[in-house]
C-alpha positions in Angstrom: -72.0 -59.5 -45.6 -69.0 -60.1 -43.5 -67.2 -62.7 -45.9 -67.5 -60.6 -48.9 -66.3 -57.3 -46.8 -63.2 -60.0 -45.6 -62.6 -61.0 -49.6 -62.4 -57.1 -50.3 -60.0 -56.7 -47.7 -57.9 -59.5 -48.7 -58.3 -58.5 -52.2 -56.9 -54.9 -51.5 -54.1 -56.1 -49.5 -53.2 -58.4 -52.2 -53.3 -55.3 -54.6 -50.9 -53.0 -52.8 -48.4 -56.0 -51.3 -48.3 -57.3 -55.4 -46.2 -54.7 -56.8 -43.2 -54.5 -53.7 -43.1 -58.1 -53.8 -42.8 -58.4 -57.0 -40.1 -55.9 -57.0 -38.3 -57.9 -54.5 -38.1 -61.2 -55.7 -37.3 -60.0 -59.4 -34.9 -57.5 -58.7 -33.2 -58.4 -55.6 -33.7 -61.7 -55.3 -33.4 -62.7 -59.0 -30.2 -60.6 -59.1 -28.6 -62.8 -56.2 -29.8 -65.7 -57.9 -28.2 -64.9 -61.1 -24.9 -63.7 -59.1 -24.8 -67.1 -57.6 -25.0 -69.0 -60.9 -22.9 -66.9 -62.8 -20.3 -67.9 -60.3 -20.1 -71.4 -62.0 -19.3 -69.8 -65.6 -16.4 -69.3 -67.4 -14.7 -66.7 -69.6 -13.0 -67.3 -73.2 -9.2 -66.9 -72.4 -9.2 -65.1 -76.0 -11.9 -63.0 -75.9 -12.8 -62.5 -72.1 -16.7 -63.5 -73.2 -18.3 -65.4 -70.6 -19.2 -68.8 -71.1 -22.2 -70.3 -69.9 -20.7 -73.7 -69.0 -20.7 -75.2 -65.6 -17.1 -75.2 -63.9 -16.2 -75.0 -60.0 -12.8 -73.4 -60.9 -13.6 -70.0 -60.0 -14.8 -71.7 -56.4 -11.6 -73.2 -56.1 -10.0 -70.5 -56.8 -11.1 -68.1 -54.3 -11.0 -70.7 -51.5 -7.3 -71.8 -52.4 -5.7 -68.6 -53.7 -3.5 -66.8 -51.1 -4.2 -63.3 -52.0 -8.0 -63.4 -52.0 -7.6 -65.4 -48.5 -5.5 -62.7 -47.0 -7.8 -60.0 -48.5 -11.1 -61.9 -47.2 -9.3 -61.6 -43.2 -8.2 -58.4 -43.8 -11.6 -57.2 -44.8 -13.2 -59.2 -42.0 -11.0 -57.6 -39.4 -11.4 -54.0 -40.6 -15.3 -54.6 -40.8 -15.3 -55.7 -37.1 -12.5 -53.1 -36.1 -14.9 -50.6 -37.6 -17.8 -51.9 -35.6 -16.2 -52.1 -32.7 -14.8 -48.5 -32.7 -18.4 -47.0 -33.8 -19.8 -49.0 -30.4 -17.4 -47.4 -28.3 -18.0 -44.2 -29.9 -21.9 -44.4 -30.3 -22.5 -45.5 -26.3 -21.4 -42.3 -24.6 -22.8 -39.7 -27.4 -26.3 -41.7 -27.4 -26.4 -41.4 -23.6 -25.6 -38.2 -23.2 -28.0 -37.6 -26.1 -30.9 -39.2 -24.6 -30.5 -38.9 -20.8 -28.2 -35.8 -20.0 -28.6 -33.2 -22.6 -31.6 -30.5 -22.7 -34.2 -30.9 -25.1 -32.3 -28.3 -27.0 -28.7 -29.4 -26.8 -30.4 -32.8 -28.0 -31.9 -31.3 -31.0 -28.6 -30.2 -32.1 -26.7 -33.3 -31.6 -29.3 -35.2 -33.6 -28.8 -33.0 -36.2 -25.2 -32.9 -36.0 -25.2 -37.0 -36.3 -27.6 -36.8 -39.0 -26.2 -34.1 -41.1 -23.3 -36.0 -42.5 -25.8 -38.7 -44.3 -26.7 -36.0 -46.5 -23.5 -35.2 -48.0 -22.0 -36.9 -50.9 -19.9 -40.1 -49.9 -17.2 -39.0 -52.6 -17.0 -35.7 -50.7 -16.8 -37.1 -47.2 -13.9 -39.8 -48.6 -11.9 -37.4 -50.3 -12.1 -34.9 -47.4 -10.1 -37.5 -45.3 -7.9 -38.1 -48.0 -6.8 -34.3 -47.7 -6.7 -34.7 -43.8 -4.5 -37.4 -44.0 -1.9 -36.1 -46.8 1.3 -35.8 -45.7 0.8 -32.1 -46.6 -2.9 -32.0 -45.3 -4.2 -30.4 -42.2 -3.4 -33.2 -39.7 0.2 -33.0 -40.6 0.3 -29.1 -40.6 -1.4 -29.1 -37.0 0.3 -32.5 -35.4 3.2 -33.0 -37.2 2.0 -36.6 -37.7 0.0 -38.5 -40.3 -0.6 -42.2 -40.7 -0.8 -41.6 -44.4 -2.7 -43.9 -47.0 -3.0 -47.7 -45.4 -5.1 -49.7 -43.1 -5.3 -47.0 -40.7 -6.7 -44.4 -42.6 -9.1 -47.2 -44.2 -10.6 -47.9 -40.7 -10.4 -44.2 -40.1 -12.6 -43.1 -42.8 -15.0 -46.1 -42.5 -15.6 -45.4 -38.8 -16.5 -41.8 -39.6 -18.8 -42.6 -42.4 -20.6 -45.6 -40.6 -20.9 -43.9 -37.2 -24.1 -42.2 -37.8 -25.7 -45.5 -38.2 -24.5 -46.8 -35.0 -25.2 -43.5 -32.9 -29.3 -43.5 -34.1 -30.4 -47.3 -32.9 -28.3 -47.0 -29.9 -29.8 -43.5 -29.1 -33.4 -44.8 -29.6 -32.5 -47.6 -27.3 -31.1 -45.2 -24.4 -34.6 -42.9 -25.3 -36.9 -46.2 -24.7 -35.4 -47.0 -21.3 -37.6 -45.0 -18.6 -35.5 -42.8 -16.2 -37.7 -44.4 -13.2 -35.4 -47.5 -14.0 -32.3 -45.6 -13.5 -33.5 -43.8 -10.6 -34.7 -46.7 -8.8 -31.3 -48.2 -9.4 -29.9 -45.3 -7.8 -32.1 -45.6 -4.5 -31.3 -49.4 -4.9 -27.7 -48.2 -3.8 -26.0 -48.8 -7.1 -23.3 -47.0 -8.3 -23.5 -45.0 -11.8 -21.0 -48.2 -12.9 -23.4 -50.9 -11.6 -26.4 -49.2 -13.2 -24.8 -48.8 -16.4 -23.8 -52.3 -16.3 -26.3 -54.2 -15.0 -29.5 -52.0 -15.9 -28.6 -49.9 -19.1 -26.0 -52.2 -20.9 -28.4 -55.5 -21.2 -31.7 -52.7 -22.6 -29.0 -51.1 -25.0 -27.2 -54.2 -26.5 -30.0 -54.6 -29.1 -29.6 -51.1 -30.4 -25.8 -51.9 -30.2 -26.4 -55.1 -32.2 -28.7 -53.7 -34.6 -26.2 -50.7 -35.2 -23.8 -53.0 -35.8 -25.2 -54.7 -38.6 -25.4 -51.7 -40.8 -21.5 -51.0 -39.8 -20.4 -54.3 -40.6 -21.9 -55.2 -43.8 -21.2 -51.2 -45.1 -17.9 -51.6 -44.3 -17.7 -55.4 -45.6 -18.8 -54.4 -49.0 -17.0 -51.0 -49.5 -14.5 -50.4 -51.9 -14.6 -46.7 -53.0 -13.0 -45.6 -49.3 -10.0 -48.0 -49.7 -9.6 -46.8 -53.4 -9.3 -43.5 -51.9 -7.4 -43.5 -48.9 -6.1 -47.1 -48.2 -3.1 -46.9 -50.5 -2.0 -50.2 -51.6 -4.4 -51.9 -49.3 -6.1 -54.5 -51.1 -9.8 -55.4 -49.4 -12.3 -57.5 -51.2 -14.6 -55.0 -52.3 -11.7 -53.5 -54.7 -10.7 -57.0 -55.6 -14.4 -57.6 -56.8 -14.2 -54.2 -58.6 -11.1 -55.0 -60.2 -12.0 -58.3 -61.4 -15.3 -57.1 -62.8 -14.2 -53.8 -64.6 -10.2 -54.2 -65.1 -9.8 -57.9 -65.6 -13.2 -58.6 -67.4 -13.9 -61.7 -65.1 -17.5 -61.8 -64.4 -17.5 -65.1 -63.2 -14.5 -64.8 -60.9 -16.2 -61.6 -59.5 -19.5 -63.7 -58.9 -17.4 -66.3 -57.3 -15.6 -63.9 -54.6 -19.1 -61.7 -54.0 -20.2 -65.1 -52.3 -17.5 -64.4 -49.4 -19.4 -61.0 -47.8 -22.4 -62.3 -48.8 -22.1 -65.5 -46.6 -20.3 -63.2 -44.3 -23.2 -61.3 -43.9 -25.5 -63.8 -43.7 -24.0 -65.4 -41.0 -23.4 -62.3 -38.9 -27.0 -61.8 -39.3 -28.0 -65.1 -37.8 -25.6 -64.5 -34.9 -27.6 -61.1 -34.1 -30.8 -62.9 -34.2 -30.5 -64.1 -31.3 -29.8 -60.7 -29.5 -33.1 -59.6 -30.7 -31.3 -56.4 -33.0 -33.4 -57.5 -35.9 -36.4 -56.0 -34.5 -34.4 -52.7 -33.8 -33.1 -52.3 -37.6 
């Protein structure tokens, strides 16, 4: 009887897991496989049609072209800068929300942090375009605006992805018992020492988890840089240009391997921090 019940439970589990696993394999892993394979295809010079003939030309061009190399370094720099700024802003906000704010204030802050996630991406990006415009509110109020470029791109991406850093850091602070902080204070530790020696190690996995979102989202973004980046070129909009404007799907696929490899490398680095358990 028990063996029959076990077989029934396994059959039910298989029935429940088969559709999502099939979707994962076909739609997600399958599309990645097609992407990697198409990077080794060619395009007809006259018609622009994709020719399924093996070539290493696209990979060689990605590795040797100065424009692509500079764009790669710029994109990685922007993604890391956005991640660092988001972490610097998220830690004090999350600490206040979790340990200092009253329950009512905490609820208001949680709503304030998560509400922008419900707004349209384009609306938020164009709002920053208006804010940073030479004739925009920032110029009226301060007489200065950075204009459109790398600074505007970093500021916009930081605003867009900050909630993805605040939420896991807030959850990490929330899980720390207040008694642990009190014990550190009773043993004579200063607030700074408590933060550095007690809270920081416990919160770091939450920061690392948030950084996975901010880094990967910044790395693949191409809309914000198009709206506020001016003449700034990042990998995302170069890939989009090769795919849509230049109609060169194989080269776009070869370029797409760079952010994909960067994200995989970042995930492997974060694995050691325990961040993947906090995602």
